C-alpha angles and dihedrals in degrees: 000000000000122000117244116250117266118209107250097236129131111243115248115247117253113281095224120123088243126037091236094153090065092045095050100034102025094161098043121079122214113276104184133046116203118191118207116184091338095311117115124218119195106210145153125262098217101065091040098051089048091067111014117073092189095054090044089058091046093051092047089056094051120099116256090225093069112097094190118031122209125195140157132221108211121206094007110185112251096006126241095332093061092041090056090054091051092051090049087056089052092051093047097248112148120236135161123262109214139176090261098054104028095091094049090046094049092049092045091051089051089049091052092041094236095174135151089262090078102032138359116251090014123175096275090055092047093050093046092049090054092048094049099041100036117012101041095046093066128059098213092046090048089054091049092052090049090051089054089057088061094060096042118105127237091030098195091070090066088054090051090056088047091230095139093047093052091043090055093050092046092052092050094048093046090048091052089047091052089050091052094046091048092053092049093048091054090053097047103031117106099181139002117288132190092234093059098043093090094047092044088090107061090209103053090124095055092089090055093053090052089072092063123100114254095253093052090041091054091051090050094050092047091052092047089055091050093050092052106257114166117270090229092059091047093049091048090051091049092051093049093047092049090048090052097042101041099054115135097020100084100109143027095255092060091044093063090059094064116118112242091325094285096124090043092056089050092051090048091053091049093051093047093045094048093049091050089054095056111128122230091257121090117281119214111271095227089057092048092050093046090051089048092052093050090044091054091048097051094033102239122193119297091240091055092052092047091052090052092048091049093052092047088051090056089067103021093133088069098054125110129222093254089056092059095050097093112171122231118239100199116087120240095029129104120292096249131044100249094166091063092051089048091055091046089054092050090054090047095051089048088053093049090049091052092048093050091048091050090050091049092052092047094049093041094050092045094045093234134120127224100211093161087071134246122282089239089070090058088050091051092052091051092050089049091057091045094050092048088054089047092050090052091049096052096035098089091056105115091204093057110108123226090233094059091042094052092042089057091048096046098048094074116076122241093254091060089079124057088185130020095213092108092047092047089051092051092048093047091053091047091053090048093050094046107046092162094071114124122240090254093051091051090051093050090050095048092052089078090066116092105208089198088064096052119107122233093260093049091048091051089051095046092049089062099036109115091191090070121087116255091247090057092051091050091051090051092049092047092050089047091051092050091047094051090047092052092048094050092044097045093242099118089115091062094101091047090049092049091049089048090051091046091052094046092050095057095119112172113252124220090239095052124076119236090244093055089046091053092049088050092053088049091056092047090049090053093050088050091053091048089053090051089052090052092050089052090054091051089048092054089051091052090049091053090050089049091054089051090049091051090050090051091050090052093051092049097039090125094063110073097189094049092046091052091050093049092047093050092049090049093051089048093052091046094049088115087084095043138059128299116301123245127243090256092058090051092053090048091050093049092050090047092049092050093049091045092050091049092050091049096051092044096049120098113250121244136210120277117279092203 
């Protein structure tokens, strides 16, 4: 049988840094060529088959007639550099296993099937020993090994060896150990020491974690949460990772520079992953709003935005006005994202409703009453003030529709505002910024204002405001007339008395359950407290007027008649705190009210002071 033709080419020398094949087997020529990523290696079968199961199988399948074998190893982990190290191990040449090459060596050994079945202390065993005794015992070395898994191709081979999984667990365990050591050192330490300076900051490893890819980082954070790492450390790590990963995507101008949306997709994955990793504990509001703004810009998933809005609603009473001013990305729309704030308010009110129901259940089951009032009512009053300021801020926007503006006003219940001055200011600014509104639209907008809850200053301004409908001005003047009559006649506590009578008359009906009766009493109690708050506001106004009156009396102390007149007027105005007024005082009050009303309606209206 004829021999097949062999190409008449001179074999290339081995590509190793040292010609060790000649030195070890000086009288034996290379008999196998292995190509890795296009780079050929001229080697010898004997040392390879002694340690590599894969090459042993390949050699067994080769025909005996071939003098020089040629084969290729596709998708070799780590490429030619790692293959050279693996071959050195087969030839018995010493080299150092390091953090930077241990992952590639372990995967290459698995690829070549360098197990204990062929040789004791084979490459897989050596790499595993290094991982267990060196890499996984240190947090920063575990992070470095995990980063090496990111650059290894193909990446699924590292997962086959369970290297990322073990790195993640090692990082979590070492982080918890660092946390425990730090706590003990703070208890036992008497003075600063050089050894503890690094651990003095419980998050020294956060910078290392920021180098991880988002999928590996998410696995690490999840493992940390399972092993009991403090939520504060996890939140700090999430904030730092977001700050490092979301650079350059903060506004619409930078967003347009992204190439083919690749970076935008990466940023979207980062935001969605970080939001999914939030612990149960409260996350800082500034971070939540920052993530929400970025999420709006890059259009994250709806579920991610809703989760951010829900978490913001859990602590909405602590927000500032600047936090709520979320810009809109789309052109031609309003300046600020009103829909997002509206959804946040819906979540907040749902939370308040649940808290009130829970408190009702608790008080009903225990048989006690919380007449001091729930904490959720105080939160609702704070949010009411914040929303009024927000309405005033967005009101001048000409692109803001009346429907969105009224929806934001009407979503809050009446008891969320002690006074309507902030609401009046917002509506006045909206009317000023939208002069094309019809008379009917102005009327529907002004219906939200309760003239009984306006201060003296707001009533004075509304009475002269030519942007308000006539009906609104009449309501304000009528309320002022009633208020002045009550002040002069000492009946300003009438509303409080009625509320008190209403509360005391809440007798359970046979058709109403005791739980519903208790809830009704709670609502009436809340209305009573609001009435008390309004009376306090009126009292502060009277005290201011009293101070002005005293100042006037001091300035005119040399004129006895004038002093007596001022004193009598002051006593008449403060009769709310004295006995019942006489018939003469009532007649004077009526005459003063009529003259004041005529002067108000006849006076020219001025521009808005707000």
